[in-house]
PDB file with one MODEL, atoms N, CA, C and O in Angstrom:
MODEL        1
ATOM      1  N   MET A   1       2.827  -5.573   0.171  1.00  0.00           N
ATOM      2  CA  MET A   1       3.337  -5.071   1.434  1.00  0.00           C
ATOM      3  C   MET A   1       2.216  -5.010   2.398  1.00  0.00           C
ATOM      4  O   MET A   1       1.107  -4.587   2.071  1.00  0.00           O
ATOM      5  N   VAL A   2       2.525  -5.462   3.667  1.00  0.00           N
ATOM      6  CA  VAL A   2       1.512  -5.462   4.754  1.00  0.00           C
ATOM      7  C   VAL A   2       1.515  -4.164   5.504  1.00  0.00           C
ATOM      8  O   VAL A   2       2.584  -3.696   5.897  1.00  0.00           O
ATOM      9  N   MET A   3       0.373  -3.557   5.723  1.00  0.00           N
ATOM     10  CA  MET A   3       0.288  -2.313   6.492  1.00  0.00           C
ATOM     11  C   MET A   3       0.351  -2.655   7.952  1.00  0.00           C
ATOM     12  O   MET A   3      -0.265  -3.640   8.359  1.00  0.00           O
ATOM     13  N   GLU A   4       1.051  -1.909   8.762  1.00  0.00           N
ATOM     14  CA  GLU A   4       1.185  -2.070  10.166  1.00  0.00           C
ATOM     15  C   GLU A   4      -0.048  -1.376  10.844  1.00  0.00           C
ATOM     16  O   GLU A   4      -0.216  -0.159  10.765  1.00  0.00           O
ATOM     17  N   ILE A   5      -0.878  -2.191  11.497  1.00  0.00           N
ATOM     18  CA  ILE A   5      -2.086  -1.672  12.120  1.00  0.00           C
ATOM     19  C   ILE A   5      -2.017  -2.090  13.643  1.00  0.00           C
ATOM     20  O   ILE A   5      -1.723  -3.232  13.997  1.00  0.00           O
ATOM     21  N   ASN A   6      -2.300  -1.108  14.466  1.00  0.00           N
ATOM     22  CA  ASN A   6      -2.329  -1.352  15.922  1.00  0.00           C
ATOM     23  C   ASN A   6      -3.749  -0.996  16.505  1.00  0.00           C
ATOM     24  O   ASN A   6      -4.510  -0.212  15.938  1.00  0.00           O
ATOM     25  N   LEU A   7      -4.030  -1.623  17.655  1.00  0.00           N
ATOM     26  CA  LEU A   7      -5.250  -1.296  18.348  1.00  0.00           C
ATOM     27  C   LEU A   7      -5.134   0.189  18.762  1.00  0.00           C
ATOM     28  O   LEU A   7      -4.074   0.646  19.187  1.00  0.00           O
ATOM     29  N   GLY A   8      -6.220   0.904  18.629  1.00  0.00           N
ATOM     30  CA  GLY A   8      -6.255   2.286  19.059  1.00  0.00           C
ATOM     31  C   GLY A   8      -5.874   3.234  17.944  1.00  0.00           C
ATOM     32  O   GLY A   8      -6.035   4.442  18.115  1.00  0.00           O
ATOM     33  N   ASP A   9      -5.391   2.773  16.836  1.00  0.00           N
ATOM     34  CA  ASP A   9      -5.035   3.712  15.706  1.00  0.00           C
ATOM     35  C   ASP A   9      -6.294   4.473  15.270  1.00  0.00           C
ATOM     36  O   ASP A   9      -7.383   3.901  15.248  1.00  0.00           O
ATOM     37  N   VAL A  10      -6.153   5.728  14.932  1.00  0.00           N
ATOM     38  CA  VAL A  10      -7.253   6.494  14.419  1.00  0.00           C
ATOM     39  C   VAL A  10      -6.884   6.764  12.916  1.00  0.00           C
ATOM     40  O   VAL A  10      -5.824   7.300  12.593  1.00  0.00           O
ATOM     41  N   VAL A  11      -7.795   6.371  12.067  1.00  0.00           N
ATOM     42  CA  VAL A  11      -7.483   6.443  10.630  1.00  0.00           C
ATOM     43  C   VAL A  11      -8.593   7.294   9.949  1.00  0.00           C
ATOM     44  O   VAL A  11      -9.719   7.429  10.428  1.00  0.00           O
ATOM     45  N   ARG A  12      -8.181   7.838   8.823  1.00  0.00           N
ATOM     46  CA  ARG A  12      -9.139   8.613   7.964  1.00  0.00           C
ATOM     47  C   ARG A  12      -9.302   7.748   6.711  1.00  0.00           C
ATOM     48  O   ARG A  12      -8.342   7.373   6.038  1.00  0.00           O
ATOM     49  N   LEU A  13     -10.619   7.448   6.434  1.00  0.00           N
ATOM     50  CA  LEU A  13     -10.945   6.662   5.239  1.00  0.00           C
ATOM     51  C   LEU A  13     -11.306   7.505   4.041  1.00  0.00           C
ATOM     52  O   LEU A  13     -11.636   8.683   4.181  1.00  0.00           O
ATOM     53  N   LYS A  14     -11.248   6.914   2.865  1.00  0.00           N
ATOM     54  CA  LYS A  14     -11.485   7.678   1.650  1.00  0.00           C
ATOM     55  C   LYS A  14     -12.946   8.162   1.559  1.00  0.00           C
ATOM     56  O   LYS A  14     -13.194   9.286   1.125  1.00  0.00           O
ATOM     57  N   LYS A  15     -13.891   7.337   1.956  1.00  0.00           N
ATOM     58  CA  LYS A  15     -15.272   7.695   1.857  1.00  0.00           C
ATOM     59  C   LYS A  15     -15.822   8.009   3.270  1.00  0.00           C
ATOM     60  O   LYS A  15     -15.363   7.387   4.228  1.00  0.00           O
ATOM     61  N   LYS A  16     -16.751   8.911   3.437  1.00  0.00           N
ATOM     62  CA  LYS A  16     -17.341   9.223   4.697  1.00  0.00           C
ATOM     63  C   LYS A  16     -18.441   8.271   5.022  1.00  0.00           C
ATOM     64  O   LYS A  16     -19.090   7.669   4.167  1.00  0.00           O
ATOM     65  N   HIS A  17     -18.617   8.168   6.362  1.00  0.00           N
ATOM     66  CA  HIS A  17     -19.725   7.385   6.913  1.00  0.00           C
ATOM     67  C   HIS A  17     -21.017   8.144   6.692  1.00  0.00           C
ATOM     68  O   HIS A  17     -20.989   9.368   6.566  1.00  0.00           O
ATOM     69  N   PRO A  18     -22.141   7.462   6.640  1.00  0.00           N
ATOM     70  CA  PRO A  18     -23.421   8.245   6.432  1.00  0.00           C
ATOM     71  C   PRO A  18     -23.649   9.321   7.543  1.00  0.00           C
ATOM     72  O   PRO A  18     -24.412  10.260   7.314  1.00  0.00           O
ATOM     73  N   CYS A  19     -23.034   9.210   8.684  1.00  0.00           N
ATOM     74  CA  CYS A  19     -23.216  10.210   9.730  1.00  0.00           C
ATOM     75  C   CYS A  19     -22.374  11.470   9.396  1.00  0.00           C
ATOM     76  O   CYS A  19     -22.583  12.525   9.995  1.00  0.00           O
ATOM     77  N   GLY A  20     -21.468  11.361   8.482  1.00  0.00           N
ATOM     78  CA  GLY A  20     -20.643  12.534   8.038  1.00  0.00           C
ATOM     79  C   GLY A  20     -19.224  12.502   8.500  1.00  0.00           C
ATOM     80  O   GLY A  20     -18.462  13.408   8.163  1.00  0.00           O
ATOM     81  N   SER A  21     -18.822  11.513   9.252  1.00  0.00           N
ATOM     82  CA  SER A  21     -17.417  11.513   9.749  1.00  0.00           C
ATOM     83  C   SER A  21     -16.525  10.652   8.833  1.00  0.00           C
ATOM     84  O   SER A  21     -16.990   9.705   8.199  1.00  0.00           O
ATOM     85  N   TYR A  22     -15.217  11.016   8.784  1.00  0.00           N
ATOM     86  CA  TYR A  22     -14.188  10.266   8.070  1.00  0.00           C
ATOM     87  C   TYR A  22     -13.297   9.540   9.022  1.00  0.00           C
ATOM     88  O   TYR A  22     -12.552   8.660   8.591  1.00  0.00           O
ATOM     89  N   GLU A  23     -13.325   9.859  10.312  1.00  0.00           N
ATOM     90  CA  GLU A  23     -12.370   9.272  11.266  1.00  0.00           C
ATOM     91  C   GLU A  23     -12.911   8.046  11.993  1.00  0.00           C
ATOM     92  O   GLU A  23     -14.020   8.056  12.528  1.00  0.00           O
ATOM     93  N   TRP A  24     -12.115   7.012  11.997  1.00  0.00           N
ATOM     94  CA  TRP A  24     -12.411   5.737  12.623  1.00  0.00           C
ATOM     95  C   TRP A  24     -11.345   5.303  13.554  1.00  0.00           C
ATOM     96  O   TRP A  24     -10.185   5.654  13.336  1.00  0.00           O
ATOM     97  N   GLN A  25     -11.656   4.541  14.608  1.00  0.00           N
ATOM     98  CA  GLN A  25     -10.649   3.988  15.516  1.00  0.00           C
ATOM     99  C   GLN A  25     -10.647   2.480  15.398  1.00  0.00           C
ATOM    100  O   GLN A  25     -11.702   1.846  15.382  1.00  0.00           O
ATOM    101  N   VAL A  26      -9.432   1.898  15.314  1.00  0.00           N
ATOM    102  CA  VAL A  26      -9.347   0.424  15.208  1.00  0.00           C
ATOM    103  C   VAL A  26      -9.558  -0.180  16.623  1.00  0.00           C
ATOM    104  O   VAL A  26      -8.871   0.179  17.579  1.00  0.00           O
ATOM    105  N   VAL A  27     -10.567  -1.140  16.715  1.00  0.00           N
ATOM    106  CA  VAL A  27     -10.884  -1.720  17.949  1.00  0.00           C
ATOM    107  C   VAL A  27     -10.719  -3.234  17.993  1.00  0.00           C
ATOM    108  O   VAL A  27     -10.842  -3.837  19.059  1.00  0.00           O
ATOM    109  N   ARG A  28     -10.438  -3.868  16.828  1.00  0.00           N
ATOM    110  CA  ARG A  28     -10.229  -5.308  16.701  1.00  0.00           C
ATOM    111  C   ARG A  28      -9.261  -5.604  15.578  1.00  0.00           C
ATOM    112  O   ARG A  28      -9.326  -4.970  14.525  1.00  0.00           O
ATOM    113  N   LEU A  29      -8.371  -6.548  15.779  1.00  0.00           N
ATOM    114  CA  LEU A  29      -7.402  -6.974  14.752  1.00  0.00           C
ATOM    115  C   LEU A  29      -7.588  -8.438  14.458  1.00  0.00           C
ATOM    116  O   LEU A  29      -8.135  -9.183  15.271  1.00  0.00           O
ATOM    117  N   GLY A  30      -7.149  -8.836  13.334  1.00  0.00           N
ATOM    118  CA  GLY A  30      -7.287 -10.236  12.870  1.00  0.00           C
ATOM    119  C   GLY A  30      -7.439 -10.261  11.367  1.00  0.00           C
ATOM    120  O   GLY A  30      -7.026  -9.339  10.664  1.00  0.00           O
ATOM    121  N   ALA A  31      -8.064 -11.376  10.870  1.00  0.00           N
ATOM    122  CA  ALA A  31      -8.352 -11.424   9.406  1.00  0.00           C
ATOM    123  C   ALA A  31      -9.327 -10.333   9.044  1.00  0.00           C
ATOM    124  O   ALA A  31      -9.242  -9.773   7.952  1.00  0.00           O
ATOM    125  N   ASP A  32     -10.246 -10.016   9.923  1.00  0.00           N
ATOM    126  CA  ASP A  32     -11.137  -8.867   9.760  1.00  0.00           C
ATOM    127  C   ASP A  32     -10.719  -7.778  10.751  1.00  0.00           C
ATOM    128  O   ASP A  32     -10.278  -8.070  11.863  1.00  0.00           O
ATOM    129  N   ILE A  33     -10.866  -6.521  10.330  1.00  0.00           N
ATOM    130  CA  ILE A  33     -10.475  -5.338  11.197  1.00  0.00           C
ATOM    131  C   ILE A  33     -11.832  -4.781  11.686  1.00  0.00           C
ATOM    132  O   ILE A  33     -12.771  -4.558  10.922  1.00  0.00           O
ATOM    133  N   GLY A  34     -11.858  -4.576  13.015  1.00  0.00           N
ATOM    134  CA  GLY A  34     -13.031  -3.924  13.604  1.00  0.00           C
ATOM    135  C   GLY A  34     -12.706  -2.418  13.794  1.00  0.00           C
ATOM    136  O   GLY A  34     -11.684  -2.055  14.376  1.00  0.00           O
ATOM    137  N   ILE A  35     -13.599  -1.579  13.289  1.00  0.00           N
ATOM    138  CA  ILE A  35     -13.407  -0.135  13.419  1.00  0.00           C
ATOM    139  C   ILE A  35     -14.654   0.510  14.018  1.00  0.00           C
ATOM    140  O   ILE A  35     -15.770   0.016  13.859  1.00  0.00           O
ATOM    141  N   LYS A  36     -14.433   1.630  14.712  1.00  0.00           N
ATOM    142  CA  LYS A  36     -15.547   2.364  15.382  1.00  0.00           C
ATOM    143  C   LYS A  36     -15.548   3.767  14.895  1.00  0.00           C
ATOM    144  O   LYS A  36     -14.503   4.418  14.926  1.00  0.00           O
ATOM    145  N   CYS A  37     -16.665   4.277  14.442  1.00  0.00           N
ATOM    146  CA  CYS A  37     -16.822   5.625  13.975  1.00  0.00           C
ATOM    147  C   CYS A  37     -16.707   6.523  15.222  1.00  0.00           C
ATOM    148  O   CYS A  37     -17.306   6.263  16.265  1.00  0.00           O
ATOM    149  N   LEU A  38     -15.903   7.598  15.060  1.00  0.00           N
ATOM    150  CA  LEU A  38     -15.629   8.441  16.216  1.00  0.00           C
ATOM    151  C   LEU A  38     -16.743   9.490  16.452  1.00  0.00           C
ATOM    152  O   LEU A  38     -16.750  10.157  17.487  1.00  0.00           O
ATOM    153  N   LYS A  39     -17.692   9.635  15.484  1.00  0.00           N
ATOM    154  CA  LYS A  39     -18.766  10.531  15.634  1.00  0.00           C
ATOM    155  C   LYS A  39     -20.074   9.856  16.246  1.00  0.00           C
ATOM    156  O   LYS A  39     -20.663  10.351  17.206  1.00  0.00           O
ATOM    157  N   CYS A  40     -20.470   8.710  15.626  1.00  0.00           N
ATOM    158  CA  CYS A  40     -21.734   8.109  16.076  1.00  0.00           C
ATOM    159  C   CYS A  40     -21.450   6.827  16.839  1.00  0.00           C
ATOM    160  O   CYS A  40     -22.414   6.197  17.275  1.00  0.00           O
ATOM    161  N   GLN A  41     -20.167   6.366  17.049  1.00  0.00           N
ATOM    162  CA  GLN A  41     -19.843   5.207  17.757  1.00  0.00           C
ATOM    163  C   GLN A  41     -20.264   3.863  17.143  1.00  0.00           C
ATOM    164  O   GLN A  41     -20.255   2.847  17.837  1.00  0.00           O
ATOM    165  N   ARG A  42     -20.618   3.844  15.906  1.00  0.00           N
ATOM    166  CA  ARG A  42     -21.075   2.656  15.228  1.00  0.00           C
ATOM    167  C   ARG A  42     -19.832   1.767  15.017  1.00  0.00           C
ATOM    168  O   ARG A  42     -18.760   2.289  14.711  1.00  0.00           O
ATOM    169  N   ARG A  43     -19.952   0.463  15.172  1.00  0.00           N
ATOM    170  CA  ARG A  43     -18.895  -0.490  15.005  1.00  0.00           C
ATOM    171  C   ARG A  43     -19.120  -1.287  13.692  1.00  0.00           C
ATOM    172  O   ARG A  43     -20.244  -1.673  13.374  1.00  0.00           O
ATOM    173  N   VAL A  44     -18.024  -1.521  12.946  1.00  0.00           N
ATOM    174  CA  VAL A  44     -18.121  -2.206  11.690  1.00  0.00           C
ATOM    175  C   VAL A  44     -16.956  -3.170  11.571  1.00  0.00           C
ATOM    176  O   VAL A  44     -15.849  -2.861  12.010  1.00  0.00           O
ATOM    177  N   LEU A  45     -17.197  -4.359  10.970  1.00  0.00           N
ATOM    178  CA  LEU A  45     -16.082  -5.335  10.698  1.00  0.00           C
ATOM    179  C   LEU A  45     -15.908  -5.327   9.157  1.00  0.00           C
ATOM    180  O   LEU A  45     -16.873  -5.488   8.409  1.00  0.00           O
ATOM    181  N   ILE A  46     -14.658  -5.138   8.717  1.00  0.00           N
ATOM    182  CA  ILE A  46     -14.304  -5.244   7.336  1.00  0.00           C
ATOM    183  C   ILE A  46     -13.109  -6.043   7.113  1.00  0.00           C
ATOM    184  O   ILE A  46     -12.263  -6.112   8.004  1.00  0.00           O
ATOM    185  N   GLU A  47     -12.956  -6.664   5.986  1.00  0.00           N
ATOM    186  CA  GLU A  47     -11.797  -7.505   5.662  1.00  0.00           C
ATOM    187  C   GLU A  47     -10.584  -6.616   5.699  1.00  0.00           C
ATOM    188  O   GLU A  47     -10.632  -5.428   5.380  1.00  0.00           O
ATOM    189  N   ARG A  48      -9.472  -7.247   6.110  1.00  0.00           N
ATOM    190  CA  ARG A  48      -8.150  -6.559   6.152  1.00  0.00           C
ATOM    191  C   ARG A  48      -7.770  -5.945   4.816  1.00  0.00           C
ATOM    192  O   ARG A  48      -7.309  -4.804   4.783  1.00  0.00           O
ATOM    193  N   SER A  49      -7.947  -6.657   3.723  1.00  0.00           N
ATOM    194  CA  SER A  49      -7.567  -6.220   2.386  1.00  0.00           C
ATOM    195  C   SER A  49      -8.348  -4.981   1.978  1.00  0.00           C
ATOM    196  O   SER A  49      -7.797  -4.030   1.424  1.00  0.00           O
ATOM    197  N   VAL A  50      -9.646  -5.014   2.263  1.00  0.00           N
ATOM    198  CA  VAL A  50     -10.580  -3.883   2.006  1.00  0.00           C
ATOM    199  C   VAL A  50     -10.136  -2.670   2.827  1.00  0.00           C
ATOM    200  O   VAL A  50      -9.990  -1.569   2.296  1.00  0.00           O
ATOM    201  N   PHE A  51      -9.924  -2.888   4.129  1.00  0.00           N
ATOM    202  CA  PHE A  51      -9.509  -1.834   5.053  1.00  0.00           C
ATOM    203  C   PHE A  51      -8.208  -1.121   4.498  1.00  0.00           C
ATOM    204  O   PHE A  51      -8.125   0.105   4.428  1.00  0.00           O
ATOM    205  N   GLU A  52      -7.214  -1.971   4.117  1.00  0.00           N
ATOM    206  CA  GLU A  52      -5.930  -1.384   3.629  1.00  0.00           C
ATOM    207  C   GLU A  52      -6.167  -0.519   2.377  1.00  0.00           C
ATOM    208  O   GLU A  52      -5.501   0.504   2.215  1.00  0.00           O
ATOM    209  N   ARG A  53      -7.045  -0.885   1.539  1.00  0.00           N
ATOM    210  CA  ARG A  53      -7.355  -0.071   0.295  1.00  0.00           C
ATOM    211  C   ARG A  53      -8.063   1.218   0.691  1.00  0.00           C
ATOM    212  O   ARG A  53      -7.822   2.258   0.077  1.00  0.00           O
ATOM    213  N   ARG A  54      -8.917   1.178   1.683  1.00  0.00           N
ATOM    214  CA  ARG A  54      -9.761   2.364   1.993  1.00  0.00           C
ATOM    215  C   ARG A  54      -9.080   3.384   2.915  1.00  0.00           C
ATOM    216  O   ARG A  54      -9.598   4.492   3.053  1.00  0.00           O
ATOM    217  N   VAL A  55      -7.976   3.074   3.536  1.00  0.00           N
ATOM    218  CA  VAL A  55      -7.250   3.974   4.444  1.00  0.00           C
ATOM    219  C   VAL A  55      -6.647   5.053   3.595  1.00  0.00           C
ATOM    220  O   VAL A  55      -6.007   4.777   2.580  1.00  0.00           O
ATOM    221  N   LYS A  56      -6.851   6.292   4.010  1.00  0.00           N
ATOM    222  CA  LYS A  56      -6.220   7.457   3.357  1.00  0.00           C
ATOM    223  C   LYS A  56      -5.062   7.886   4.119  1.00  0.00           C
ATOM    224  O   LYS A  56      -3.990   8.127   3.563  1.00  0.00           O
ATOM    225  N   ALA A  57      -5.248   7.998   5.450  1.00  0.00           N
ATOM    226  CA  ALA A  57      -4.115   8.512   6.347  1.00  0.00           C
ATOM    227  C   ALA A  57      -4.328   8.045   7.749  1.00  0.00           C
ATOM    228  O   ALA A  57      -5.448   7.711   8.137  1.00  0.00           O
ATOM    229  N   PHE A  58      -3.253   8.017   8.528  1.00  0.00           N
ATOM    230  CA  PHE A  58      -3.293   7.756   9.951  1.00  0.00           C
ATOM    231  C   PHE A  58      -3.379   9.063  10.686  1.00  0.00           C
ATOM    232  O   PHE A  58      -2.469   9.879  10.541  1.00  0.00           O
ATOM    233  N   ILE A  59      -4.391   9.321  11.456  1.00  0.00           N
ATOM    234  CA  ILE A  59      -4.468  10.557  12.258  1.00  0.00           C
ATOM    235  C   ILE A  59      -3.599  10.447  13.503  1.00  0.00           C
ATOM    236  O   ILE A  59      -2.826  11.354  13.814  1.00  0.00           O
ATOM    237  N   SER A  60      -3.732   9.329  14.212  1.00  0.00           N
ATOM    238  CA  SER A  60      -2.879   9.051  15.342  1.00  0.00           C
ATOM    239  C   SER A  60      -2.649   7.586  15.492  1.00  0.00           C
ATOM    240  O   SER A  60      -3.476   6.771  15.084  1.00  0.00           O
ATOM    241  N   ARG A  61      -1.489   7.229  16.096  1.00  0.00           N
ATOM    242  CA  ARG A  61      -1.154   5.810  16.245  1.00  0.00           C
ATOM    243  C   ARG A  61      -1.515   5.334  17.666  1.00  0.00           C
ATOM    244  O   ARG A  61      -1.411   6.093  18.629  1.00  0.00           O
ATOM    245  N   GLY A  62      -1.933   4.090  17.773  1.00  0.00           N
ATOM    246  CA  GLY A  62      -2.260   3.456  19.059  1.00  0.00           C
ATOM    247  C   GLY A  62      -1.008   3.029  19.718  1.00  0.00           C
ATOM    248  O   GLY A  62       0.070   3.559  19.448  1.00  0.00           O
ATOM    249  N   GLN A  63      -1.142   2.056  20.596  1.00  0.00           N
ATOM    250  CA  GLN A  63      -0.046   1.616  21.373  1.00  0.00           C
ATOM    251  C   GLN A  63       0.917   0.760  20.615  1.00  0.00           C
ATOM    252  O   GLN A  63       1.917   0.311  21.175  1.00  0.00           O
TER     253      GLN A  63
ENDMDL
END
């Protein structure tokens, strides 16, 4: 089953970022998903399949 992901979604991941934050915002869609840490503003590209496994919850939905 394919997860519905939109630009601007804020998600909580299972593992925290080294800066201590769990919340990320989706900034790019495609085969790879671009996410931005909401605490330190670091941007990361991860594969869609890896992203879907790591998402724990949607905090807010984008457009």
